[in-house]
VOGU-3710 file (C-alpha; in Angstrom, 3 decimals, decimal comma):
1> mksfigllii> 2,122/15,841/-23,730  4,385/13,528/-25,850  7,554/14,439/-23,617  5,516/13,505/-20,214  4,679/10,166/-21,893  8,181/9,760/-22,872  9,323/10,431/-19,248  6,869/7,677/-18,151  8,335/5,003/-20,516  12,007/5,808/-19,841
11> lmlssfrasa> 11,402/5,811/-16,225  9,639/2,309/-16,413  12,390/0,887/-18,470  15,362/2,292/-16,818  16,710/-0,715/-14,797  16,985/-4,603/-15,073  19,076/-5,866/-12,211  17,464/-7,906/-9,406  17,157/-8,342/-5,630  15,745/-11,381/-3,834
21> qeinqhyrni> 13,448/-9,897/-1,410  9,948/-8,630/-0,950  9,497/-4,936/-1,731  8,331/-3,159/1,364  5,531/-0,909/0,434  3,920/1,694/2,470  0,051/2,640/2,844  -1,420/0,479/0,463  -5,200/0,588/0,454  -7,391/-2,418/-0,216
31> rslgmggaal> -8,871/-0,802/-3,455  -5,200/-0,597/-5,159  -4,284/-4,220/-3,959  -7,308/-5,448/-5,991  -6,121/-3,301/-8,909  -2,790/-4,961/-9,235  -1,229/-2,527/-6,945  -2,074/0,589/-9,074  -2,688/3,445/-6,957  -0,878/6,811/-8,201
41> ttirgaealf> -3,679/7,867/-10,467  -6,444/5,983/-8,929  -6,340/7,321/-5,439  -9,208/9,640/-4,250  -10,063/12,023/-1,568  -8,081/12,428/1,725  -6,318/9,328/1,302  -4,362/11,084/-1,573  -2,398/12,682/1,182  -0,491/9,323/1,706
51> vnpammdrie> -0,101/8,325/-1,968  -0,034/11,126/-4,291  -0,482/14,653/-2,927  -1,028/16,029/-6,188  -4,415/14,300/-6,451  -5,762/16,615/-3,645  -6,148/19,114/-6,487  -9,443/17,245/-7,130  -11,055/17,931/-3,684  -13,634/20,623/-4,021
61> gldihllgvn> -15,041/20,787/-0,673  -14,285/18,928/2,486  -13,436/15,267/2,489  -13,204/13,322/5,773  -11,474/9,971/5,612  -12,988/9,231/9,180  -11,736/5,850/9,777  -10,070/3,031/7,861  -9,251/-0,495/9,292  -7,550/-3,092/7,185
71> vggrmlsted> -6,588/-6,572/8,207  -5,014/-9,398/6,104  -2,270/-11,818/5,636  -0,959/-15,102/3,769  -3,613/-17,394/2,590  -3,015/-20,309/4,816  -3,674/-23,879/3,232  -5,070/-26,939/5,253  -1,515/-28,254/5,543  -0,302/-24,834/7,082
81> leaienlden> -3,134/-24,871/9,591  -2,536/-28,464/10,518  1,342/-27,841/10,919  0,676/-24,732/13,325  -1,992/-26,710/15,245  0,436/-29,814/15,994  3,425/-27,720/17,177  4,714/-29,025/20,673  7,496/-26,990/22,141  8,715/-30,384/23,959
91> dpstyndlfg> 8,682/-32,302/20,663  10,951/-30,881/18,096  9,571/-33,382/15,482  6,472/-31,622/15,293  8,181/-28,603/13,612  9,151/-30,501/10,711  6,100/-29,810/8,819  6,529/-26,103/9,190  9,858/-25,994/7,490  9,614/-23,401/4,497
101> rriyanamgs> 6,013/-22,359/5,427  5,816/-18,672/5,921  3,455/-17,011/8,243  2,414/-13,340/7,314  0,235/-10,820/8,759  -0,658/-7,065/7,945  -2,919/-4,617/9,864  -3,221/-0,821/9,054  -5,539/2,016/10,611  -5,973/5,474/9,078
111> aavalpflgv> -7,664/8,904/9,207  -7,469/12,062/7,136  -9,106/15,416/6,690  -8,799/17,406/3,641  -9,807/20,557/2,209  -9,087/22,168/-1,349  -5,368/21,751/-1,710  -4,604/21,071/1,952  -4,711/18,010/4,331  -3,690/16,428/7,562
121> gyytdynvsl> -3,791/12,648/8,177  -2,360/9,871/10,322  -2,050/5,967/9,769  -0,346/3,152/11,580  0,967/-0,001/9,798  1,811/-3,269/11,348  3,713/-5,967/9,304  4,953/-9,332/10,779  6,174/-12,547/9,213  7,723/-15,829/10,490
131> elhnpgypsf> 9,537/-18,673/8,538  11,330/-21,788/10,101  14,295/-22,869/8,480  17,879/-24,690/9,091  16,645/-28,327/10,373  19,937/-28,627/11,998  19,414/-25,823/14,356  15,908/-24,620/13,764  15,003/-20,905/13,986  12,194/-18,653/12,874
141> ttyfrndeay> 13,484/-15,787/10,543  11,227/-13,183/11,812  10,376/-9,587/10,427  8,349/-7,055/12,449  7,790/-3,444/11,426  5,307/-0,689/12,652  5,057/2,620/11,160  3,322/5,331/12,889  2,898/8,370/10,654  1,617/11,821/10,884
151> viggayplgp> 1,254/13,804/7,603  0,520/17,222/6,371  0,383/18,136/2,743  -1,522/19,763/-0,211  -1,588/20,570/-3,866  -0,779/23,793/-5,789  -2,500/24,213/-9,333  0,106/25,024/-12,001  -2,692/25,249/-14,692  -6,408/24,096/-15,192
161> ktslglalkr> -5,417/20,502/-15,338  -1,953/20,285/-13,821  -0,984/20,384/-10,259  2,017/20,042/-8,051  1,753/18,350/-4,474  3,950/17,960/-1,625  3,557/15,968/1,750  5,587/16,172/4,968  5,666/13,367/7,348  6,877/12,410/10,804
171> inrwggdvqe> 7,198/8,628/11,093  7,665/6,771/14,464  9,270/3,453/13,461  9,308/0,221/15,709  11,293/-2,723/14,194  12,023/-3,075/10,585  14,931/-5,327/10,525  15,026/-9,173/10,329  15,721/-11,261/13,430  16,455/-14,928/14,209
181> lglstvanag> 14,312/-16,312/16,919  14,712/-19,657/18,423  11,930/-22,397/18,645  11,609/-21,885/22,556  11,040/-17,877/21,966  8,348/-18,364/19,604  6,591/-21,268/21,199  6,532/-19,424/24,605  5,465/-16,511/23,071  1,818/-16,954/23,671
191> dmqsvmdefq> 0,581/-14,164/21,324  1,972/-12,123/18,437  2,468/-9,221/20,799  5,132/-11,194/22,543  6,924/-11,664/19,400  6,811/-8,005/18,453  8,284/-7,179/22,016  11,457/-9,142/20,712  12,233/-6,032/18,451  13,688/-3,259/20,697
201> nkgtgygadf> 14,849/-0,830/17,893  12,582/2,281/17,588  13,190/5,655/15,864  11,784/8,855/14,530  12,365/10,105/10,950  10,918/12,994/8,867  10,390/12,662/5,273  8,972/14,401/2,183  6,872/13,224/-0,825  6,655/15,226/-4,090
211> almtvadtpl> 4,167/14,841/-6,850  3,137/15,994/-10,418  0,058/15,409/-12,079  -1,617/16,498/-15,203  -4,967/15,636/-17,213  -4,540/15,724/-20,979  -7,517/17,105/-22,961  -8,337/14,237/-25,026  -11,019/11,519/-24,862  -10,970/9,263/-21,888
221> nptltvvwkd> -9,276/12,122/-19,960  -5,756/10,364/-19,490  -4,324/11,229/-16,088  -0,596/11,281/-16,028  1,542/11,557/-12,687  5,100/11,328/-11,236  5,525/10,687/-7,669  8,762/10,867/-5,843  8,418/9,399/-2,127  10,840/9,619/0,770
231> igdtaftkta> 12,836/11,919/-1,276  16,620/11,020/-0,512  15,600/8,266/2,021  13,827/8,780/5,160  16,315/8,089/7,938  15,484/7,453/11,641  17,159/8,885/14,676  17,116/6,244/17,574  14,816/6,534/20,464  14,977/3,025/22,028
241> gndapshipq> 16,992/-0,048/21,394  20,513/-0,568/20,345  20,436/0,903/16,860  18,108/3,015/14,857  15,699/1,276/12,629  16,533/0,714/8,958  15,642/3,791/6,728  12,988/4,099/4,161  14,301/3,943/0,716  13,187/6,689/-1,779
251> nlgagvslgv> 10,761/5,569/-4,365  10,025/7,270/-7,548  6,959/6,099/-9,394  4,843/7,211/-12,394  1,554/6,050/-13,814  -1,269/6,876/-16,442  -4,700/6,109/-16,250  -7,767/6,214/-18,363  -11,413/6,543/-17,536  -15,054/6,538/-18,675
261> dlpgldwiia> -17,931/8,038/-16,573  -21,375/6,851/-17,753  -24,733/7,042/-16,051  -24,642/4,093/-13,374  -21,319/2,861/-14,543  -17,715/4,265/-14,296  -14,654/2,410/-15,688  -10,836/3,218/-15,158  -7,828/1,423/-16,278  -4,334/2,275/-14,849
271> legqhlldpd> -0,660/1,424/-15,472  2,092/2,335/-13,200  5,791/1,625/-12,359  7,146/1,765/-8,694  10,849/1,938/-7,340  11,961/3,083/-10,712  15,367/4,485/-9,457  16,357/1,178/-7,857  18,588/-0,928/-10,087  18,425/-3,848/-7,756
281> iqigkklhlg> 14,755/-4,569/-8,475  13,799/-6,298/-11,539  11,668/-4,437/-13,970  8,847/-7,261/-13,740  8,571/-6,633/-9,876  8,056/-2,748/-10,458  5,020/-2,847/-12,955  1,401/-2,754/-11,936  -1,679/-2,885/-14,011  -5,250/-2,499/-12,888
291> teislpfldl> -8,802/-1,714/-13,711  -12,104/-1,155/-11,877  -15,835/-1,253/-12,808  -17,922/0,934/-10,624  -21,543/0,226/-10,380  -24,232/1,540/-7,785  -23,276/0,034/-4,574  -20,611/-2,353/-6,141  -17,071/-1,989/-7,400  -15,258/-4,891/-9,317
301> ragvnqgyvs> -11,553/-4,778/-9,811  -8,751/-6,850/-11,221  -5,248/-6,317/-12,273  -1,636/-7,637/-12,531  0,796/-7,289/-9,628  4,294/-8,399/-10,123  3,224/-10,587/-12,730  0,350/-12,128/-10,661  -3,297/-11,911/-11,057  -5,140/-9,805/-8,249
311> ygvgldffif> -8,835/-9,150/-7,805  -11,043/-7,290/-5,451  -14,515/-6,243/-4,570  -16,087/-2,997/-2,796  -19,452/-2,538/-1,133  -20,900/0,777/-0,483  -23,464/1,477/2,508  -23,712/5,317/2,353  -20,715/6,410/4,346  -19,517/3,008/5,148
321> ridaasytee> -17,546/0,726/2,892  -16,528/-2,670/2,814  -13,469/-3,813/0,759  -11,749/-7,048/-0,001  -8,865/-8,091/-2,149  -6,661/-11,197/-3,116  -3,448/-10,571/-4,376  0,320/-12,172/-4,576  3,641/-10,556/-3,559  6,779/-11,891/-5,200
331> lgvypgqsad> 9,465/-12,821/-2,723  12,027/-14,023/-5,177  14,282/-12,189/-7,676  11,823/-12,259/-10,623  7,936/-12,800/-11,070  7,168/-16,495/-10,918  10,129/-17,736/-8,505  8,439/-17,448/-4,930  4,792/-16,211/-4,802  3,088/-15,399/-1,692
341> nrimvglsid> -0,666/-15,400/-1,927  -2,454/-13,000/0,359  -5,929/-11,520/1,185  -7,042/-8,239/2,937  -10,274/-7,156/4,169  -11,304/-3,645/5,470  -13,834/-1,101/6,552  -13,700/2,396/6,041  -15,964/5,400/6,872  -15,825/8,364/4,507
351> lsfdanfkft> -17,719/11,733/4,214  -17,362/14,177/1,404  -18,908/17,471/1,039  -18,985/20,106/-1,809  -18,451/23,839/-1,226  -22,274/24,099/-0,374  -21,907/21,453/2,464  -23,853/18,998/0,335  -22,927/15,290/0,224  -20,708/14,462/-3,005
361> dnngkkrklk> -18,513/11,651/-4,211  -14,759/12,182/-4,295  -15,125/13,296/-7,905  -17,095/16,345/-6,767  -20,562/14,971/-8,106  -23,627/15,175/-5,927  -24,166/12,031/-3,864  -26,926/9,869/-5,310  -26,670/6,114/-5,233  -23,158/5,390/-3,971
371> qrr> -19,901/7,172/-3,135  -17,519/6,105/-5,779  -13,880/6,020/-4,450
//
């Protein structure tokens, strides 16, 4: 137990150099965004296949993540909206108010099915951003990426409260690099699809995620985990365009969570670090702290992501769930330098059954008032 905690501390404090860019994350559900980005020890059910396959050890019957649809983006101010509405391709001066303003949008869809220790899943994730710069010769710094992933994985028990997880995935990537698009290109695009079509590079890659989880036999049931995603980097073989898309860097993460399960109320708090092997990311951008209070039909969440406060809410309607989160991503070198405030909302449909095919929540309890995730 002490050696496991020592490993977590060493990993979280292992590097301090910095890189001036957003950290691209993959498969981030809304629940974790509201909890400061903490997900490794809090993910539940079939979705664990995408985040921490060792957590699939907790599935006792059949868990079906039938559908998850999330949409979100940067929170636009009144000035942002006015600057966009006033754009006129034939009048370059109308672009002046747009300099330095960033447009960001994200959408994701997912589905997964998991039995005890084994699951399969699919997700598709779209990210696009535009920022106008260089007044002398204006152009949009544009980023677009779509990852479509097919995943199979499972967990193997090493002991009563310890499990090993492995997930194998095939990812079809479209884009993934930054391009400079001229004013006329964006102005004549008509819709976001036209902007996406400017990115021609596509590729297919194969990756693997490894995870180790244990639950300490002490009060508050501390859960500790280490997850190594995209081991050795996930590279892509070109299928279209001039070059293969950029690879997905490996990501070593570690986390710990504490929880209390009371009648009518559950509480959890989690701390984790991500990208612990990357010396070019400052330590402040790697840390995530979050908490959730779960009541009948309602979950309340809050956290700290890269030095910024986040919060979220979840509403249960039997098998349907609506989630929303407000969070901030750091675009600069260190927390507090260049904040990008974002929101995300989503709808999910989840079914969980125990070994006797009775409805349960994702902790294996008989379903009563709500399904806690």
